[in-house]
PDBQT receptor file of N, H, CA, C and O in Angstrom, charges set to zero:
ATOM      1  N   MET A   1       0.669  -0.495  23.799  1.00  0.00    +0.000 N 
ATOM      2  CA  MET A   1      -0.294  -1.542  24.020  1.00  0.00    +0.000 C 
ATOM      3  C   MET A   1      -1.060  -1.300  25.320  1.00  0.00    +0.000 C 
ATOM      4  O   MET A   1      -2.272  -1.504  25.390  1.00  0.00    +0.000 OA
ATOM      5  N   PHE A   2      -0.332  -0.862  26.344  1.00  0.00    +0.000 N 
ATOM      6  H   PHE A   2       0.653  -0.697  26.288  1.00  0.00    +0.000 HD
ATOM      7  CA  PHE A   2      -0.976  -0.595  27.621  1.00  0.00    +0.000 C 
ATOM      8  C   PHE A   2      -1.979   0.542  27.490  1.00  0.00    +0.000 C 
ATOM      9  O   PHE A   2      -3.079   0.478  28.039  1.00  0.00    +0.000 OA
ATOM     10  N   LEU A   3      -1.591   1.584  26.760  1.00  0.00    +0.000 N 
ATOM     11  H   LEU A   3      -0.698   1.636  26.314  1.00  0.00    +0.000 HD
ATOM     12  CA  LEU A   3      -2.492   2.716  26.548  1.00  0.00    +0.000 C 
ATOM     13  C   LEU A   3      -3.753   2.278  25.813  1.00  0.00    +0.000 C 
ATOM     14  O   LEU A   3      -4.857   2.659  26.203  1.00  0.00    +0.000 OA
ATOM     15  N   GLY A   4      -3.607   1.490  24.766  1.00  0.00    +0.000 N 
ATOM     16  H   GLY A   4      -2.711   1.181  24.449  1.00  0.00    +0.000 HD
ATOM     17  CA  GLY A   4      -4.770   1.009  24.036  1.00  0.00    +0.000 C 
ATOM     18  C   GLY A   4      -5.664   0.129  24.891  1.00  0.00    +0.000 C 
ATOM     19  O   GLY A   4      -6.889   0.245  24.835  1.00  0.00    +0.000 OA
ATOM     20  N   HIS A   5      -5.065  -0.744  25.678  1.00  0.00    +0.000 N 
ATOM     21  H   HIS A   5      -4.071  -0.838  25.723  1.00  0.00    +0.000 HD
ATOM     22  CA  HIS A   5      -5.846  -1.607  26.561  1.00  0.00    +0.000 C 
ATOM     23  C   HIS A   5      -6.605  -0.774  27.598  1.00  0.00    +0.000 C 
ATOM     24  O   HIS A   5      -7.774  -1.038  27.883  1.00  0.00    +0.000 OA
ATOM     25  N   THR A   6      -5.935   0.222  28.150  1.00  0.00    +0.000 N 
ATOM     26  H   THR A   6      -4.986   0.436  27.919  1.00  0.00    +0.000 HD
ATOM     27  CA  THR A   6      -6.570   1.082  29.153  1.00  0.00    +0.000 C 
ATOM     28  C   THR A   6      -7.729   1.870  28.557  1.00  0.00    +0.000 C 
ATOM     29  O   THR A   6      -8.794   1.971  29.167  1.00  0.00    +0.000 OA
ATOM     30  N   ILE A   7      -7.525   2.423  27.376  1.00  0.00    +0.000 N 
ATOM     31  H   ILE A   7      -6.661   2.341  26.881  1.00  0.00    +0.000 HD
ATOM     32  CA  ILE A   7      -8.593   3.194  26.729  1.00  0.00    +0.000 C 
ATOM     33  C   ILE A   7      -9.795   2.303  26.434  1.00  0.00    +0.000 C 
ATOM     34  O   ILE A   7     -10.937   2.706  26.657  1.00  0.00    +0.000 OA
ATOM     35  N   LEU A   8      -9.543   1.094  25.932  1.00  0.00    +0.000 N 
ATOM     36  H   LEU A   8      -8.616   0.767  25.750  1.00  0.00    +0.000 HD
ATOM     37  CA  LEU A   8     -10.647   0.187  25.630  1.00  0.00    +0.000 C 
ATOM     38  C   LEU A   8     -11.365  -0.273  26.891  1.00  0.00    +0.000 C 
ATOM     39  O   LEU A   8     -12.585  -0.439  26.882  1.00  0.00    +0.000 OA
ATOM     40  N   ALA A   9     -10.629  -0.480  27.965  1.00  0.00    +0.000 N 
ATOM     41  H   ALA A   9      -9.638  -0.346  27.972  1.00  0.00    +0.000 HD
ATOM     42  CA  ALA A   9     -11.242  -0.966  29.201  1.00  0.00    +0.000 C 
ATOM     43  C   ALA A   9     -12.064   0.132  29.886  1.00  0.00    +0.000 C 
ATOM     44  O   ALA A   9     -13.076  -0.160  30.524  1.00  0.00    +0.000 OA
ATOM     45  N   GLU A  10     -11.638   1.381  29.757  1.00  0.00    +0.000 N 
ATOM     46  H   GLU A  10     -10.817   1.618  29.239  1.00  0.00    +0.000 HD
ATOM     47  CA  GLU A  10     -12.290   2.480  30.463  1.00  0.00    +0.000 C 
ATOM     48  C   GLU A  10     -13.421   3.125  29.679  1.00  0.00    +0.000 C 
ATOM     49  O   GLU A  10     -14.199   3.889  30.250  1.00  0.00    +0.000 OA
ATOM     50  N   SER A  11     -13.530   2.844  28.412  1.00  0.00    +0.000 N 
ATOM     51  H   SER A  11     -12.898   2.223  27.948  1.00  0.00    +0.000 HD
ATOM     52  CA  SER A  11     -14.567   3.503  27.610  1.00  0.00    +0.000 C 
ATOM     53  C   SER A  11     -15.312   2.467  26.780  1.00  0.00    +0.000 C 
ATOM     54  O   SER A  11     -14.957   1.289  26.744  1.00  0.00    +0.000 OA
ATOM     55  N   ASN A  12     -16.334   2.939  26.130  1.00  0.00    +0.000 N 
ATOM     56  H   ASN A  12     -16.622   3.896  26.160  1.00  0.00    +0.000 HD
ATOM     57  CA  ASN A  12     -17.100   2.053  25.259  1.00  0.00    +0.000 C 
ATOM     58  C   ASN A  12     -16.825   2.376  23.786  1.00  0.00    +0.000 C 
ATOM     59  O   ASN A  12     -17.700   2.237  22.931  1.00  0.00    +0.000 OA
ATOM     60  N   MET A  13     -15.586   2.810  23.509  1.00  0.00    +0.000 N 
ATOM     61  H   MET A  13     -14.875   2.922  24.203  1.00  0.00    +0.000 HD
ATOM     62  CA  MET A  13     -15.207   3.148  22.143  1.00  0.00    +0.000 C 
ATOM     63  C   MET A  13     -15.025   1.891  21.309  1.00  0.00    +0.000 C 
ATOM     64  O   MET A  13     -14.741   0.813  21.831  1.00  0.00    +0.000 OA
ATOM     65  N   ASN A  14     -15.193   2.048  20.027  1.00  0.00    +0.000 N 
ATOM     66  H   ASN A  14     -15.424   2.923  19.603  1.00  0.00    +0.000 HD
ATOM     67  CA  ASN A  14     -15.003   0.973  19.071  1.00  0.00    +0.000 C 
ATOM     68  C   ASN A  14     -13.508   0.638  18.969  1.00  0.00    +0.000 C 
ATOM     69  O   ASN A  14     -12.669   1.538  19.008  1.00  0.00    +0.000 OA
ATOM     70  N   VAL A  15     -13.180  -0.632  18.843  1.00  0.00    +0.000 N 
ATOM     71  H   VAL A  15     -13.861  -1.363  18.812  1.00  0.00    +0.000 HD
ATOM     72  CA  VAL A  15     -11.790  -1.070  18.764  1.00  0.00    +0.000 C 
ATOM     73  C   VAL A  15     -11.089  -0.442  17.562  1.00  0.00    +0.000 C 
ATOM     74  O   VAL A  15      -9.927  -0.046  17.662  1.00  0.00    +0.000 OA
ATOM     75  N   THR A  16     -11.769  -0.350  16.452  1.00  0.00    +0.000 N 
ATOM     76  H   THR A  16     -12.712  -0.671  16.372  1.00  0.00    +0.000 HD
ATOM     77  CA  THR A  16     -11.182   0.227  15.246  1.00  0.00    +0.000 C 
ATOM     78  C   THR A  16     -10.842   1.692  15.453  1.00  0.00    +0.000 C 
ATOM     79  O   THR A  16      -9.801   2.161  14.995  1.00  0.00    +0.000 OA
ATOM     80  N   ARG A  17     -11.709   2.412  16.137  1.00  0.00    +0.000 N 
ATOM     81  H   ARG A  17     -12.555   2.031  16.510  1.00  0.00    +0.000 HD
ATOM     82  CA  ARG A  17     -11.449   3.834  16.398  1.00  0.00    +0.000 C 
ATOM     83  C   ARG A  17     -10.238   4.018  17.306  1.00  0.00    +0.000 C 
ATOM     84  O   ARG A  17      -9.395   4.879  17.052  1.00  0.00    +0.000 OA
ATOM     85  N   VAL A  18     -10.151   3.221  18.351  1.00  0.00    +0.000 N 
ATOM     86  H   VAL A  18     -10.836   2.522  18.556  1.00  0.00    +0.000 HD
ATOM     87  CA  VAL A  18      -9.002   3.309  19.260  1.00  0.00    +0.000 C 
ATOM     88  C   VAL A  18      -7.719   2.963  18.514  1.00  0.00    +0.000 C 
ATOM     89  O   VAL A  18      -6.701   3.634  18.681  1.00  0.00    +0.000 OA
ATOM     90  N   TYR A  19      -7.765   1.914  17.691  1.00  0.00    +0.000 N 
ATOM     91  H   TYR A  19      -8.592   1.368  17.556  1.00  0.00    +0.000 HD
ATOM     92  CA  TYR A  19      -6.604   1.531  16.895  1.00  0.00    +0.000 C 
ATOM     93  C   TYR A  19      -6.186   2.670  15.973  1.00  0.00    +0.000 C 
ATOM     94  O   TYR A  19      -4.992   2.931  15.829  1.00  0.00    +0.000 OA
ATOM     95  N   SER A  20      -7.130   3.344  15.354  1.00  0.00    +0.000 N 
ATOM     96  H   SER A  20      -8.100   3.132  15.471  1.00  0.00    +0.000 HD
ATOM     97  CA  SER A  20      -6.830   4.455  14.453  1.00  0.00    +0.000 C 
ATOM     98  C   SER A  20      -6.175   5.607  15.189  1.00  0.00    +0.000 C 
ATOM     99  O   SER A  20      -5.239   6.215  14.672  1.00  0.00    +0.000 OA
ATOM    100  N   ILE A  21      -6.647   5.917  16.382  1.00  0.00    +0.000 N 
ATOM    101  H   ILE A  21      -7.407   5.423  16.802  1.00  0.00    +0.000 HD
ATOM    102  CA  ILE A  21      -6.074   7.007  17.175  1.00  0.00    +0.000 C 
ATOM    103  C   ILE A  21      -4.642   6.687  17.572  1.00  0.00    +0.000 C 
ATOM    104  O   ILE A  21      -3.755   7.528  17.430  1.00  0.00    +0.000 OA
ATOM    105  N   ILE A  22      -4.411   5.476  18.070  1.00  0.00    +0.000 N 
ATOM    106  H   ILE A  22      -5.132   4.792  18.185  1.00  0.00    +0.000 HD
ATOM    107  CA  ILE A  22      -3.063   5.098  18.491  1.00  0.00    +0.000 C 
ATOM    108  C   ILE A  22      -2.119   5.025  17.290  1.00  0.00    +0.000 C 
ATOM    109  O   ILE A  22      -0.962   5.432  17.391  1.00  0.00    +0.000 OA
ATOM    110  N   LEU A  23      -2.595   4.516  16.165  1.00  0.00    +0.000 N 
ATOM    111  H   LEU A  23      -3.535   4.185  16.083  1.00  0.00    +0.000 HD
ATOM    112  CA  LEU A  23      -1.780   4.455  14.957  1.00  0.00    +0.000 C 
ATOM    113  C   LEU A  23      -1.417   5.858  14.466  1.00  0.00    +0.000 C 
ATOM    114  O   LEU A  23      -0.304   6.078  13.987  1.00  0.00    +0.000 OA
ATOM    115  N   ALA A  24      -2.348   6.804  14.582  1.00  0.00    +0.000 N 
ATOM    116  H   ALA A  24      -3.252   6.626  14.971  1.00  0.00    +0.000 HD
ATOM    117  CA  ALA A  24      -2.067   8.183  14.181  1.00  0.00    +0.000 C 
ATOM    118  C   ALA A  24      -0.953   8.781  15.032  1.00  0.00    +0.000 C 
ATOM    119  O   ALA A  24      -0.085   9.477  14.505  1.00  0.00    +0.000 OA
ATOM    120  N   PHE A  25      -0.962   8.524  16.328  1.00  0.00    +0.000 N 
ATOM    121  H   PHE A  25      -1.668   7.959  16.756  1.00  0.00    +0.000 HD
ATOM    122  CA  PHE A  25       0.119   9.005  17.188  1.00  0.00    +0.000 C 
ATOM    123  C   PHE A  25       1.452   8.364  16.814  1.00  0.00    +0.000 C 
ATOM    124  O   PHE A  25       2.471   9.052  16.747  1.00  0.00    +0.000 OA
ATOM    125  N   ALA A  26       1.457   7.064  16.571  1.00  0.00    +0.000 N 
ATOM    126  H   ALA A  26       0.630   6.504  16.625  1.00  0.00    +0.000 HD
ATOM    127  CA  ALA A  26       2.697   6.361  16.227  1.00  0.00    +0.000 C 
ATOM    128  C   ALA A  26       3.273   6.870  14.910  1.00  0.00    +0.000 C 
ATOM    129  O   ALA A  26       4.479   7.090  14.808  1.00  0.00    +0.000 OA
ATOM    130  N   VAL A  27       2.426   7.059  13.909  1.00  0.00    +0.000 N 
ATOM    131  H   VAL A  27       1.446   6.881  13.992  1.00  0.00    +0.000 HD
ATOM    132  CA  VAL A  27       2.888   7.558  12.619  1.00  0.00    +0.000 C 
ATOM    133  C   VAL A  27       3.414   8.987  12.760  1.00  0.00    +0.000 C 
ATOM    134  O   VAL A  27       4.423   9.337  12.148  1.00  0.00    +0.000 OA
ATOM    135  N   GLY A  28       2.751   9.797  13.545  1.00  0.00    +0.000 N 
ATOM    136  H   GLY A  28       1.931   9.513  14.041  1.00  0.00    +0.000 HD
ATOM    137  CA  GLY A  28       3.221  11.160  13.777  1.00  0.00    +0.000 C 
ATOM    138  C   GLY A  28       4.590  11.195  14.422  1.00  0.00    +0.000 C 
ATOM    139  O   GLY A  28       5.432  12.015  14.056  1.00  0.00    +0.000 OA
ATOM    140  N   ILE A  29       4.817  10.315  15.378  1.00  0.00    +0.000 N 
ATOM    141  H   ILE A  29       4.133   9.649  15.676  1.00  0.00    +0.000 HD
ATOM    142  CA  ILE A  29       6.131  10.248  16.031  1.00  0.00    +0.000 C 
ATOM    143  C   ILE A  29       7.197   9.824  15.028  1.00  0.00    +0.000 C 
ATOM    144  O   ILE A  29       8.273  10.419  14.978  1.00  0.00    +0.000 OA
ATOM    145  N   PHE A  30       6.902   8.791  14.224  1.00  0.00    +0.000 N 
ATOM    146  H   PHE A  30       6.028   8.307  14.265  1.00  0.00    +0.000 HD
ATOM    147  CA  PHE A  30       7.869   8.348  13.214  1.00  0.00    +0.000 C 
ATOM    148  C   PHE A  30       8.164   9.453  12.199  1.00  0.00    +0.000 C 
ATOM    149  O   PHE A  30       9.318   9.635  11.811  1.00  0.00    +0.000 OA
ATOM    150  N   LEU A  31       7.151  10.184  11.768  1.00  0.00    +0.000 N 
ATOM    151  H   LEU A  31       6.214  10.036  12.084  1.00  0.00    +0.000 HD
ATOM    152  CA  LEU A  31       7.380  11.283  10.828  1.00  0.00    +0.000 C 
ATOM    153  C   LEU A  31       8.227  12.382  11.443  1.00  0.00    +0.000 C 
ATOM    154  O   LEU A  31       9.105  12.935  10.780  1.00  0.00    +0.000 OA
ATOM    155  N   HIS A  32       7.974  12.705  12.707  1.00  0.00    +0.000 N 
ATOM    156  H   HIS A  32       7.261  12.256  13.246  1.00  0.00    +0.000 HD
ATOM    157  CA  HIS A  32       8.758  13.732  13.384  1.00  0.00    +0.000 C 
ATOM    158  C   HIS A  32      10.217  13.319  13.478  1.00  0.00    +0.000 C 
ATOM    159  O   HIS A  32      11.106  14.115  13.179  1.00  0.00    +0.000 OA
ATOM    160  N   VAL A  33      10.471  12.092  13.885  1.00  0.00    +0.000 N 
ATOM    161  H   VAL A  33       9.748  11.445  14.128  1.00  0.00    +0.000 HD
ATOM    162  CA  VAL A  33      11.850  11.623  14.025  1.00  0.00    +0.000 C 
ATOM    163  C   VAL A  33      12.549  11.579  12.668  1.00  0.00    +0.000 C 
ATOM    164  O   VAL A  33      13.695  12.014  12.550  1.00  0.00    +0.000 OA
ATOM    165  N   SER A  34      11.880  11.065  11.654  1.00  0.00    +0.000 N 
ATOM    166  H   SER A  34      10.949  10.712  11.750  1.00  0.00    +0.000 HD
ATOM    167  CA  SER A  34      12.529  10.951  10.343  1.00  0.00    +0.000 C 
ATOM    168  C   SER A  34      12.808  12.310   9.723  1.00  0.00    +0.000 C 
ATOM    169  O   SER A  34      13.872  12.505   9.135  1.00  0.00    +0.000 OA
ATOM    170  N   THR A  35      11.888  13.248   9.836  1.00  0.00    +0.000 N 
ATOM    171  H   THR A  35      11.024  13.090  10.313  1.00  0.00    +0.000 HD
ATOM    172  CA  THR A  35      12.159  14.576   9.270  1.00  0.00    +0.000 C 
ATOM    173  C   THR A  35      13.247  15.302  10.046  1.00  0.00    +0.000 C 
ATOM    174  O   THR A  35      14.024  16.057   9.462  1.00  0.00    +0.000 OA
ATOM    175  N   THR A  36      13.312  15.086  11.341  1.00  0.00    +0.000 N 
ATOM    176  H   THR A  36      12.681  14.472  11.816  1.00  0.00    +0.000 HD
ATOM    177  CA  THR A  36      14.389  15.686  12.128  1.00  0.00    +0.000 C 
ATOM    178  C   THR A  36      15.737  15.130  11.684  1.00  0.00    +0.000 C 
ATOM    179  O   THR A  36      16.702  15.884  11.560  1.00  0.00    +0.000 OA
ATOM    180  N   ILE A  37      15.816  13.838  11.445  1.00  0.00    +0.000 N 
ATOM    181  H   ILE A  37      15.032  13.226  11.546  1.00  0.00    +0.000 HD
ATOM    182  CA  ILE A  37      17.057  13.229  10.984  1.00  0.00    +0.000 C 
ATOM    183  C   ILE A  37      17.437  13.765   9.607  1.00  0.00    +0.000 C 
ATOM    184  O   ILE A  37      18.606  14.060   9.360  1.00  0.00    +0.000 OA
ATOM    185  N   ILE A  38      16.465  13.892   8.715  1.00  0.00    +0.000 N 
ATOM    186  H   ILE A  38      15.516  13.652   8.916  1.00  0.00    +0.000 HD
ATOM    187  CA  ILE A  38      16.750  14.378   7.360  1.00  0.00    +0.000 C 
ATOM    188  C   ILE A  38      17.270  15.812   7.397  1.00  0.00    +0.000 C 
ATOM    189  O   ILE A  38      18.269  16.114   6.745  1.00  0.00    +0.000 OA
ATOM    190  N   PHE A  39      16.622  16.695   8.138  1.00  0.00    +0.000 N 
ATOM    191  H   PHE A  39      15.810  16.449   8.668  1.00  0.00    +0.000 HD
ATOM    192  CA  PHE A  39      16.977  18.106   8.104  1.00  0.00    +0.000 C 
ATOM    193  C   PHE A  39      18.156  18.461   9.007  1.00  0.00    +0.000 C 
ATOM    194  O   PHE A  39      18.828  19.461   8.758  1.00  0.00    +0.000 OA
ATOM    195  N   GLU A  40      18.423  17.681  10.034  1.00  0.00    +0.000 N 
ATOM    196  H   GLU A  40      17.877  16.868  10.236  1.00  0.00    +0.000 HD
ATOM    197  CA  GLU A  40      19.502  18.013  10.964  1.00  0.00    +0.000 C 
ATOM    198  C   GLU A  40      20.794  17.257  10.661  1.00  0.00    +0.000 C 
ATOM    199  O   GLU A  40      21.750  17.370  11.428  1.00  0.00    +0.000 OA
ATOM    200  N   ALA A  41      20.855  16.501   9.584  1.00  0.00    +0.000 N 
ATOM    201  H   ALA A  41      20.078  16.410   8.961  1.00  0.00    +0.000 HD
ATOM    202  CA  ALA A  41      22.037  15.696   9.290  1.00  0.00    +0.000 C 
ATOM    203  C   ALA A  41      23.215  16.545   8.820  1.00  0.00    +0.000 C 
ATOM    204  O   ALA A  41      24.364  16.174   9.062  1.00  0.00    +0.000 OA
ATOM    205  N   ASP A  42      22.970  17.649   8.169  1.00  0.00    +0.000 N 
ATOM    206  H   ASP A  42      22.037  17.950   7.973  1.00  0.00    +0.000 HD
ATOM    207  CA  ASP A  42      24.049  18.508   7.678  1.00  0.00    +0.000 C 
ATOM    208  C   ASP A  42      24.526  19.466   8.755  1.00  0.00    +0.000 C 
ATOM    209  O   ASP A  42      23.808  19.765   9.710  1.00  0.00    +0.000 OA
ATOM    210  N   GLU A  43      25.742  19.937   8.584  1.00  0.00    +0.000 N 
ATOM    211  H   GLU A  43      26.326  19.694   7.809  1.00  0.00    +0.000 HD
ATOM    212  CA  GLU A  43      26.284  20.911   9.538  1.00  0.00    +0.000 C 
ATOM    213  C   GLU A  43      25.510  22.226   9.474  1.00  0.00    +0.000 C 
ATOM    214  O   GLU A  43      25.278  22.863  10.502  1.00  0.00    +0.000 OA
ATOM    215  N   ASP A  44      25.114  22.627   8.280  1.00  0.00    +0.000 N 
ATOM    216  H   ASP A  44      25.303  22.110   7.445  1.00  0.00    +0.000 HD
ATOM    217  CA  ASP A  44      24.422  23.909   8.108  1.00  0.00    +0.000 C 
ATOM    218  C   ASP A  44      22.915  23.792   8.271  1.00  0.00    +0.000 C 
ATOM    219  O   ASP A  44      22.207  24.796   8.194  1.00  0.00    +0.000 OA
ATOM    220  N   HIS A  45      22.418  22.592   8.494  1.00  0.00    +0.000 N 
ATOM    221  H   HIS A  45      22.993  21.776   8.557  1.00  0.00    +0.000 HD
ATOM    222  CA  HIS A  45      20.978  22.342   8.641  1.00  0.00    +0.000 C 
ATOM    223  C   HIS A  45      20.207  22.826   7.420  1.00  0.00    +0.000 C 
ATOM    224  O   HIS A  45      19.148  23.443   7.535  1.00  0.00    +0.000 OA
ATOM    225  N   ARG A  46      20.764  22.530   6.250  1.00  0.00    +0.000 N 
ATOM    226  H   ARG A  46      21.624  22.029   6.157  1.00  0.00    +0.000 HD
ATOM    227  CA  ARG A  46      20.129  22.922   4.998  1.00  0.00    +0.000 C 
ATOM    228  C   ARG A  46      19.714  21.688   4.227  1.00  0.00    +0.000 C 
ATOM    229  O   ARG A  46      20.283  20.611   4.409  1.00  0.00    +0.000 OA
ATOM    230  N   LEU A  47      18.736  21.842   3.378  1.00  0.00    +0.000 N 
ATOM    231  H   LEU A  47      18.274  22.716   3.231  1.00  0.00    +0.000 HD
ATOM    232  CA  LEU A  47      18.230  20.750   2.560  1.00  0.00    +0.000 C 
ATOM    233  C   LEU A  47      18.918  20.804   1.204  1.00  0.00    +0.000 C 
ATOM    234  O   LEU A  47      18.768  21.780   0.467  1.00  0.00    +0.000 OA
ATOM    235  N   SER A  48      19.674  19.756   0.870  1.00  0.00    +0.000 N 
ATOM    236  H   SER A  48      19.795  18.964   1.468  1.00  0.00    +0.000 HD
ATOM    237  CA  SER A  48      20.367  19.727  -0.410  1.00  0.00    +0.000 C 
ATOM    238  C   SER A  48      19.404  19.256  -1.500  1.00  0.00    +0.000 C 
ATOM    239  O   SER A  48      18.326  18.732  -1.217  1.00  0.00    +0.000 OA
ATOM    240  N   TRP A  49      19.815  19.453  -2.737  1.00  0.00    +0.000 N 
ATOM    241  H   TRP A  49      20.690  19.879  -2.967  1.00  0.00    +0.000 HD
ATOM    242  CA  TRP A  49      18.955  19.053  -3.853  1.00  0.00    +0.000 C 
ATOM    243  C   TRP A  49      18.815  17.539  -3.913  1.00  0.00    +0.000 C 
ATOM    244  O   TRP A  49      17.782  17.039  -4.359  1.00  0.00    +0.000 OA
ATOM    245  N   ARG A  50      19.833  16.792  -3.472  1.00  0.00    +0.000 N 
ATOM    246  H   ARG A  50      20.672  17.198  -3.109  1.00  0.00    +0.000 HD
ATOM    247  CA  ARG A  50      19.731  15.331  -3.473  1.00  0.00    +0.000 C 
ATOM    248  C   ARG A  50      18.709  14.842  -2.461  1.00  0.00    +0.000 C 
ATOM    249  O   ARG A  50      17.950  13.912  -2.734  1.00  0.00    +0.000 OA
ATOM    250  N   LYS A  51      18.691  15.471  -1.295  1.00  0.00    +0.000 N 
ATOM    251  H   LYS A  51      19.307  16.227  -1.074  1.00  0.00    +0.000 HD
ATOM    252  CA  LYS A  51      17.693  15.091  -0.286  1.00  0.00    +0.000 C 
ATOM    253  C   LYS A  51      16.285  15.444  -0.761  1.00  0.00    +0.000 C 
ATOM    254  O   LYS A  51      15.350  14.660  -0.593  1.00  0.00    +0.000 OA
ATOM    255  N   ALA A  52      16.143  16.617  -1.350  1.00  0.00    +0.000 N 
ATOM    256  H   ALA A  52      16.902  17.254  -1.487  1.00  0.00    +0.000 HD
ATOM    257  CA  ALA A  52      14.827  17.034  -1.851  1.00  0.00    +0.000 C 
ATOM    258  C   ALA A  52      14.352  16.097  -2.953  1.00  0.00    +0.000 C 
ATOM    259  O   ALA A  52      13.171  15.755  -3.012  1.00  0.00    +0.000 OA
ATOM    260  N   LEU A  53      15.265  15.681  -3.827  1.00  0.00    +0.000 N 
ATOM    261  H   LEU A  53      16.225  15.959  -3.780  1.00  0.00    +0.000 HD
ATOM    262  CA  LEU A  53      14.907  14.747  -4.895  1.00  0.00    +0.000 C 
ATOM    263  C   LEU A  53      14.505  13.389  -4.318  1.00  0.00    +0.000 C 
ATOM    264  O   LEU A  53      13.545  12.778  -4.787  1.00  0.00    +0.000 OA
ATOM    265  N   ALA A  54      15.230  12.915  -3.307  1.00  0.00    +0.000 N 
ATOM    266  H   ALA A  54      16.010  13.412  -2.926  1.00  0.00    +0.000 HD
ATOM    267  CA  ALA A  54      14.893  11.633  -2.684  1.00  0.00    +0.000 C 
ATOM    268  C   ALA A  54      13.529  11.693  -2.000  1.00  0.00    +0.000 C 
ATOM    269  O   ALA A  54      12.761  10.732  -2.059  1.00  0.00    +0.000 OA
ATOM    270  N   ILE A  55      13.227  12.811  -1.357  1.00  0.00    +0.000 N 
ATOM    271  H   ILE A  55      13.851  13.591  -1.310  1.00  0.00    +0.000 HD
ATOM    272  CA  ILE A  55      11.926  12.988  -0.706  1.00  0.00    +0.000 C 
ATOM    273  C   ILE A  55      10.811  12.985  -1.749  1.00  0.00    +0.000 C 
ATOM    274  O   ILE A  55       9.789  12.325  -1.562  1.00  0.00    +0.000 OA
ATOM    275  N   LEU A  56      11.001  13.709  -2.833  1.00  0.00    +0.000 N 
ATOM    276  H   LEU A  56      11.832  14.244  -2.985  1.00  0.00    +0.000 HD
ATOM    277  CA  LEU A  56       9.983  13.774  -3.882  1.00  0.00    +0.000 C 
ATOM    278  C   LEU A  56       9.788  12.429  -4.570  1.00  0.00    +0.000 C 
ATOM    279  O   LEU A  56       8.656  12.059  -4.884  1.00  0.00    +0.000 OA
ATOM    280  N   LEU A  57      10.871  11.690  -4.809  1.00  0.00    +0.000 N 
ATOM    281  H   LEU A  57      11.790  11.990  -4.554  1.00  0.00    +0.000 HD
ATOM    282  CA  LEU A  57      10.751  10.364  -5.415  1.00  0.00    +0.000 C 
ATOM    283  C   LEU A  57      10.033   9.401  -4.476  1.00  0.00    +0.000 C 
ATOM    284  O   LEU A  57       9.213   8.598  -4.921  1.00  0.00    +0.000 OA
ATOM    285  N   GLY A  58      10.332   9.473  -3.193  1.00  0.00    +0.000 N 
ATOM    286  H   GLY A  58      10.999  10.125  -2.831  1.00  0.00    +0.000 HD
ATOM    287  CA  GLY A  58       9.641   8.640  -2.225  1.00  0.00    +0.000 C 
ATOM    288  C   GLY A  58       8.159   8.972  -2.150  1.00  0.00    +0.000 C 
ATOM    289  O   GLY A  58       7.324   8.071  -2.066  1.00  0.00    +0.000 OA
ATOM    290  N   LEU A  59       7.830  10.239  -2.178  1.00  0.00    +0.000 N 
ATOM    291  H   LEU A  59       8.508  10.971  -2.245  1.00  0.00    +0.000 HD
ATOM    292  CA  LEU A  59       6.438  10.670  -2.164  1.00  0.00    +0.000 C 
ATOM    293  C   LEU A  59       5.710  10.187  -3.412  1.00  0.00    +0.000 C 
ATOM    294  O   LEU A  59       4.580   9.707  -3.330  1.00  0.00    +0.000 OA
ATOM    295  N   ALA A  60       6.359  10.314  -4.569  1.00  0.00    +0.000 N 
ATOM    296  H   ALA A  60       7.278  10.704  -4.636  1.00  0.00    +0.000 HD
ATOM    297  CA  ALA A  60       5.757   9.854  -5.820  1.00  0.00    +0.000 C 
ATOM    298  C   ALA A  60       5.532   8.340  -5.789  1.00  0.00    +0.000 C 
ATOM    299  O   ALA A  60       4.505   7.847  -6.256  1.00  0.00    +0.000 OA
ATOM    300  N   LEU A  61       6.491   7.620  -5.240  1.00  0.00    +0.000 N 
ATOM    301  H   LEU A  61       7.325   8.020  -4.861  1.00  0.00    +0.000 HD
ATOM    302  CA  LEU A  61       6.354   6.173  -5.154  1.00  0.00    +0.000 C 
ATOM    303  C   LEU A  61       5.172   5.775  -4.286  1.00  0.00    +0.000 C 
ATOM    304  O   LEU A  61       4.417   4.866  -4.631  1.00  0.00    +0.000 OA
ATOM    305  N   VAL A  62       5.016   6.452  -3.167  1.00  0.00    +0.000 N 
ATOM    306  H   VAL A  62       5.629   7.191  -2.887  1.00  0.00    +0.000 HD
ATOM    307  CA  VAL A  62       3.890   6.162  -2.260  1.00  0.00    +0.000 C 
ATOM    308  C   VAL A  62       2.559   6.520  -2.918  1.00  0.00    +0.000 C 
ATOM    309  O   VAL A  62       1.585   5.780  -2.775  1.00  0.00    +0.000 OA
ATOM    310  N   LEU A  63       2.505   7.617  -3.619  1.00  0.00    +0.000 N 
ATOM    311  H   LEU A  63       3.296   8.217  -3.735  1.00  0.00    +0.000 HD
ATOM    312  CA  LEU A  63       1.254   8.040  -4.243  1.00  0.00    +0.000 C 
ATOM    313  C   LEU A  63       0.826   7.125  -5.376  1.00  0.00    +0.000 C 
ATOM    314  O   LEU A  63      -0.371   6.959  -5.610  1.00  0.00    +0.000 OA
ATOM    315  N   PHE A  64       1.780   6.527  -6.086  1.00  0.00    +0.000 N 
ATOM    316  H   PHE A  64       2.752   6.662  -5.895  1.00  0.00    +0.000 HD
ATOM    317  CA  PHE A  64       1.435   5.674  -7.210  1.00  0.00    +0.000 C 
ATOM    318  C   PHE A  64       1.241   4.226  -6.822  1.00  0.00    +0.000 C 
ATOM    319  O   PHE A  64       0.770   3.432  -7.637  1.00  0.00    +0.000 OA
ATOM    320  N   LEU A  65       1.588   3.859  -5.607  1.00  0.00    +0.000 N 
ATOM    321  H   LEU A  65       1.970   4.504  -4.945  1.00  0.00    +0.000 HD
ATOM    322  CA  LEU A  65       1.366   2.473  -5.173  1.00  0.00    +0.000 C 
ATOM    323  C   LEU A  65       0.044   2.416  -4.542  1.00  0.00    +0.000 C 
ATOM    324  O   LEU A  65      -0.379   1.351  -4.091  1.00  0.00    +0.000 OA
TER     325      LEU A  65
């Protein structure tokens, strides 16, 4: 919030554009953390067929909604 407020106060950027930039960073961080958890959960750091199936089903669900 502080970063967004500072960017808006210091520049003449559109609020929607600043919101989009900050949201892109937040989503990127969440994706990085979640993929790290998925791939590093096993001792061998391998992707099992169940994890791959869950990822594909989640992707399909998002694409069809």
